[in-house]
C-alpha positions in Angstrom: 16.1 -29.9 10.5 19.8 -29.5 10.3 19.9 -31.1 6.3 17.1 -28.7 5.3 18.7 -25.6 6.4 21.7 -26.7 4.9 19.4 -27.1 1.7 18.2 -23.7 2.1 21.5 -22.2 2.7 22.4 -23.3 -1.0 19.0 -22.3 -2.5 19.7 -18.6 -0.8 23.4 -18.3 -2.2 21.8 -19.2 -5.7 18.9 -16.6 -5.5 21.6 -14.4 -3.7 23.4 -13.9 -7.2 20.3 -12.4 -8.8 20.0 -9.3 -5.6 19.9 -6.0 -6.5 22.4 -3.7 -5.0 20.9 -1.4 -2.3 20.8 2.0 -4.5 17.4 3.0 -4.1 17.3 5.2 -1.1 14.4 7.2 0.2 13.8 10.8 -0.4 14.2 13.4 1.1 17.3 12.8 2.8 17.9 16.1 4.3 16.2 19.1 5.3 17.8 20.9 2.0 15.9 18.3 -0.4 12.8 19.8 1.2 13.8 23.7 0.8 12.2 24.5 -2.3 9.0 22.4 -2.2 6.9 25.4 -1.2 7.8 27.3 -4.3 6.8 24.2 -6.8 3.4 23.6 -5.4 0.6 23.4 -8.5 -2.5 25.7 -8.1 -5.4 23.7 -8.8 -8.2 26.4 -8.5 -9.2 24.5 -5.2 -8.3 26.4 -2.0 -7.9 25.3 1.5 -11.4 24.5 3.0 -13.0 23.8 -0.5 -12.6 20.0 0.2 -13.6 19.4 4.0 -12.2 16.7 5.6 -14.7 14.0 7.5 -14.2 14.2 11.3 -17.1 12.5 12.1 -19.9 10.1 10.1 -22.2 7.5 10.8 -21.9 3.9 10.4 -24.1 1.8 8.2 -24.9 -1.9 9.1 -23.6 -4.4 7.1 -27.2 -5.7 5.9 -27.9 -2.0 4.7 -24.3 -1.7 3.0 -25.0 -5.2 1.1 -27.8 -3.7 -0.2 -26.4 -0.2 -1.2 -23.0 -0.7 -2.1 -22.2 -1.7 -5.8 -20.2 -5.0 -5.8 -17.3 -3.6 -8.0 -17.2 -0.6 -6.1 -13.6 0.3 -4.5 -13.4 0.3 -0.6 -10.4 1.3 1.8 -10.3 -1.5 4.4 -8.4 -0.2 7.7 -7.7 -2.2 10.7 -7.9 0.2 13.5 -7.8 -0.7 17.6 -11.4 -0.6 17.5 -12.6 -2.6 14.7 -12.1 -2.9 10.5 -13.0 -0.1 9.0 -14.1 0.3 5.9 -14.3 3.4 3.6 -15.9 3.7 0.3 -13.9 5.2 -2.5 -16.9 7.3 -3.7 -16.9 9.1 -0.5 -13.3 9.8 0.1 -13.0 11.1 -3.7 -14.9 14.2 -1.9 -13.4 14.4 0.9 -10.0 13.2 0.4 -8.9 12.8 4.5 -10.9 11.1 7.3 -9.3 12.0 10.8 -10.4 9.3 13.5 -9.5 9.3 17.1 -9.8 5.7 18.4 -9.1 5.6 22.5 -7.3 8.8 22.5 -5.0 8.2 19.5 -5.3 9.5 16.2 -5.7 8.5 12.6 -5.5 9.9 9.3 -6.9 8.1 6.6 -5.6 9.8 3.0 -6.9 9.6 -0.2 -5.6 11.5 -3.3 -7.5 11.1 -6.4 -5.1 12.6 -8.8 -2.5 10.6 -7.6 -4.5 7.5 -7.1 -2.6 7.3 -3.5 -4.2 5.9 -0.5 -2.3 6.2 2.7 -3.1 5.6 6.3 -0.8 7.3 9.4 -0.5 7.2 13.0 -1.5 11.1 13.2 0.5 11.9 16.4 3.6 14.2 16.1 5.4 16.4 18.6 3.5 15.2 21.2 0.3 16.4 19.1 -2.8 14.5 18.0 -3.0 16.3 14.8 -6.2 17.1 12.7 -5.3 17.0 8.8 -6.9 19.0 5.8 -6.9 18.8 2.4 -4.8 21.8 1.0 -5.9 21.9 -2.2 -2.5 22.1 -3.9 -0.4 19.5 -5.5 3.0 18.5 -5.5 3.7 16.2 -8.2 0.3 15.7 -8.8 0.0 14.4 -5.1 -2.2 16.1 -2.7 -1.3 18.3 -0.1 -2.2 18.0 3.3 -2.2 20.7 6.3 -2.4 20.1 9.5 -4.8 22.7 11.7 -2.8 22.5 14.6 0.3 24.2 13.3 -0.5 25.1 9.7 2.8 22.7 8.9 2.0 21.5 4.6 2.6 17.4 4.3 3.4 15.5 1.5 0.4 12.9 1.4 2.6 10.3 -0.3 5.6 10.9 2.1 4.0 11.4 5.3 6.1 14.2 5.8 5.6 17.9 6.7 8.0 19.9 4.0 6.7 23.5 5.4 5.7 24.8 8.7 6.9 24.1 12.5 6.7 20.4 11.8 8.7 20.7 8.7 11.0 17.3 8.8 8.6 15.5 10.8 7.3 12.1 9.4 4.5 10.0 10.2 4.4 6.2 11.0 2.4 4.2 8.3 -0.1 2.1 9.0 -2.0 -1.0 7.4 -4.5 -0.3 4.7 -6.0 -2.6 1.7 -7.9 -1.1 -1.7 -10.0 -3.8 -2.7 -13.7 -4.1 -4.0 -17.1 -4.2 -2.3 -17.9 -7.6 -3.2 -14.7 -9.2 -1.7 -14.7 -6.9 1.6 -18.4 -8.1 1.9 -17.7 -12.0 2.1 -14.6 -11.7 4.0 -16.1 -9.3 6.6 -19.9 -10.3 6.7 -19.6 -12.3 9.9 -17.1 -10.2 11.5 -18.7 -8.5 14.5 -16.2 -5.5 14.6 -16.3 -3.9 11.6 -17.3 -0.2 11.0 -18.5 0.7 7.1 -18.9 4.3 6.7 -22.2 5.6 5.6 -22.5 8.3 2.7 -23.1 11.6 4.2 -26.4 13.0 3.8 -27.4 16.4 2.5 -25.0 18.9 1.2 -24.2 19.4 -2.7 -21.8 16.3 -3.3 -22.9 13.7 -5.5 -21.9 10.5 -4.1 -22.7 8.6 -7.2 -20.6 10.6 -9.2 -16.6 10.3 -9.4 -15.5 13.9 -10.8 -12.4 12.3 -12.4 -14.3 9.2 -14.0 -15.0 5.9 -12.2 -13.2 2.5 -11.3 -16.6 0.8 -12.1 -16.6 1.0 -16.2 -13.9 -0.2 -18.6 -14.3 3.2 -20.9 -11.3 5.3 -20.9 -11.5 8.0 -18.1 -9.0 9.7 -16.0 -8.2 6.9 -13.8 -7.3 4.4 -16.6 -5.9 6.2 -19.5 -2.6 8.1 -20.2 -3.5 11.8 -18.8 -1.5 13.4 -16.1 -3.2 16.8 -16.0 -0.9 18.3 -13.5 2.8 18.9 -13.7 5.2 16.0 -12.4 9.0 16.5 -12.3 9.9 13.2 -13.6 8.0 10.6 -16.2 9.3 7.0 -15.2 8.8 4.6 -18.3 9.0 1.3 -16.6 5.3 0.8 -16.0 2.4 2.3 -17.8 1.5 5.8 -15.6 -1.8 4.4 -14.4 -0.5 1.4 -12.9 -1.8 0.5 -9.4 1.7 0.2 -7.4 1.9 -0.3 -3.5 5.2 1.5 -2.5 7.0 0.7 0.2 10.1 1.9 2.0 12.2 -1.0 3.8 15.4 0.2 5.6 15.5 3.5 3.6 15.0 1.6 0.3 12.1 2.4 -1.6 10.3 -0.1 -3.7 7.1 0.2 -6.0 5.2 -3.2 -6.3 2.5 -3.6 -9.4 -0.7 -5.1 -8.0 -1.5 -6.6 -11.2 1.7 -8.6 -11.8 1.4 -9.8 -7.9 -2.5 -10.8 -9.0 -1.0 -12.7 -12.5 2.1 -14.6 -10.7 0.1 -15.3 -7.2 3.9 -15.5 -5.7 6.8 -13.1 -6.4 10.0 -13.4 -4.3 12.1 -10.0 -4.2 14.7 -8.0 -2.2 14.4 -4.5 -1.4 18.0 -3.4 -0.3 19.2 -6.7 1.1 15.8 -7.4 2.7 14.1 -10.6 1.4 10.5 -9.9 0.7 7.7 -12.1 -1.0 4.4 -10.5 -2.3 1.4 -13.3 -2.2 -1.7 -12.6 -3.9 -4.6 -12.7 -1.3 -7.8 -14.3 -3.5 -10.0 -13.8 -0.8 -9.5 -9.8 -0.6 -8.3 -9.8 -3.9 -5.2 -7.7 -3.0 -1.8 -8.3 -2.8 0.3 -8.4 0.7 4.4 -8.5 1.2 6.0 -10.5 3.8 9.5 -10.3 5.1 10.8 -14.2 4.0 12.8 -14.1 7.1 10.9 -17.2 9.4 13.9 -18.5 11.5 16.1 -16.5 13.7 19.7 -16.6 12.6 18.5 -18.8 9.6 18.4 -18.1 5.8 15.2 -16.6 4.1 12.9 -18.8 2.6 11.8 -19.1 -1.0 8.1 -19.4 -2.2 6.6 -20.7 -5.2 2.8 -21.1 -6.3 2.5 -24.9 -7.0 -0.8 -27.0 -7.6 -2.7 -24.1 -6.7 -1.0 -23.4 -3.4 1.8 -21.5 -1.9 4.6 -23.4 -1.0 8.1 -23.2 0.8 10.4 -24.6 -2.0 12.4 -26.0 0.9 9.7 -28.2 2.9 7.2 -28.1 0.3 5.1 -26.6 3.4 1.8 -25.0 2.4 1.3 -21.3 3.5 -1.9 -18.8 3.4 -1.8 -15.4 1.9 -1.7 -14.0 5.5 1.9 -14.9 5.5 0.9 -18.4 8.0 2.1 -22.0 7.0 -1.2 -24.2 7.7 0.3 -27.4 6.7 3.5 -29.5 6.7 6.6 -29.6 8.7 6.6 -25.6 9.0 2.9 -25.5 10.3 2.7 -22.8 12.7 5.4 -20.5 11.2 4.3 -17.3 10.1 6.2 -14.3 8.3 6.2 -10.2 9.5 3.8 -8.3 7.0 5.3 -4.9 5.7 2.8 -2.2 4.5 3.2 0.6 2.2 1.2 3.1 -0.2 -1.3 2.6 -2.9 -0.4 5.1 -5.5 -0.3 5.4 -9.5 2.9 4.8 -11.0 3.5 8.0 -12.3 2.9 9.8 -9.0 5.1 7.7 -6.7 8.0 7.8 -9.3 7.9 11.6 -9.7 8.2 12.1 -6.1 10.6 8.8 -5.6 12.7 8.6 -8.5 15.4 6.3 -7.0 12.8 3.5 -6.5 13.1 -0.5 -7.4 10.5 -2.0 -9.0 8.2 -5.4 -8.9 8.8 -6.6 -11.8 12.4 -5.7 -12.3 15.9 -6.6 -11.2 15.1 -6.9 -7.8 12.7 -10.0 -8.5 14.4 -13.8 -7.9 14.1 -15.5 -10.9 12.4 -18.9 -11.9 15.4 -20.4 -12.2 16.5 -19.8 -8.8 13.1 -21.7 -7.6 13.6 -24.6 -9.9 16.7 -25.6 -7.8 14.1 -26.8 -5.1 13.0 -29.3 -7.6 16.4 -30.9 -7.9 16.9 -31.3 -4.2 13.6 -32.8 -3.3 15.3 -36.0 -2.2 16.9 -34.6 0.8 13.8 -33.0 1.9 11.7 -34.8 5.1 
């Protein structure tokens, strides 16, 4: 393996020539950054209590869900300690927040339709199990949450309180995946611990009608046109405004990854600050997954390529799956740590996080660095 590590070091040095400087620092960085936000909130005509959060719901069996959910319907997959939970977007668009308590631990599943933002948080702060509701107001077109415990106001994308007793407190982000039912049903059809949220019964909400449009059709509607209905402080032109991105904070650096770009490229090597990452397209779930490219302690990070319909590391040509595990070759059994972020429309993420890197962008390792692997095939075992 000694020769392999030498080769990998050479590859990494070549790729390092294209590393961006770590400049995209997270915001807010101080309490002062939070001071003026309460005066900058947008009134939407929707008041506190008009959008009820969900605290209890019924579970629909998989066989019933197979018949009742449209194959192209967006669903949110959230692995929680008791089971994999599946939340249809058509329900959360009317409620925005689901409060879960599992084995005494609190979780907040939050969705902001205007900003297209999906985020899941561990909802414990200041030794309290927090319960959240939608506030009704917006900041940079992103929903504001309010906790019932203290009345503090929270940015849904930041996962941080900007006003109230918990001001400056942040929540830990948890895994979630945005996909469609046709993919979720195949992956989880035979999985025992799956909980699918059943459409609430009664009430005045029409869960078959999305008030903002629909993800199910190709015609122009709010989700795919150029409209930005509510004010934002900054419009960043690096991507189309309604591009779906995954936004991550990695060691106080921010990066936004274009989901469709990963879907097209299959494998994208990049950096966030100085952290080497790779985005892999998981065709089973139709999602982008992000991993840290450090495989061995104290060794240079790996680089990956899409070759012959497979994910391969260019050092050993070992085959990897989209879950970050090596399944064939010299490195079989190795794995990478997965990183999780927030789904959002680009315009909303960039307005709240103007100092953000992007994929595609200067943080991406160019193909020329990956081609270097072809020249060293003779020294590989």
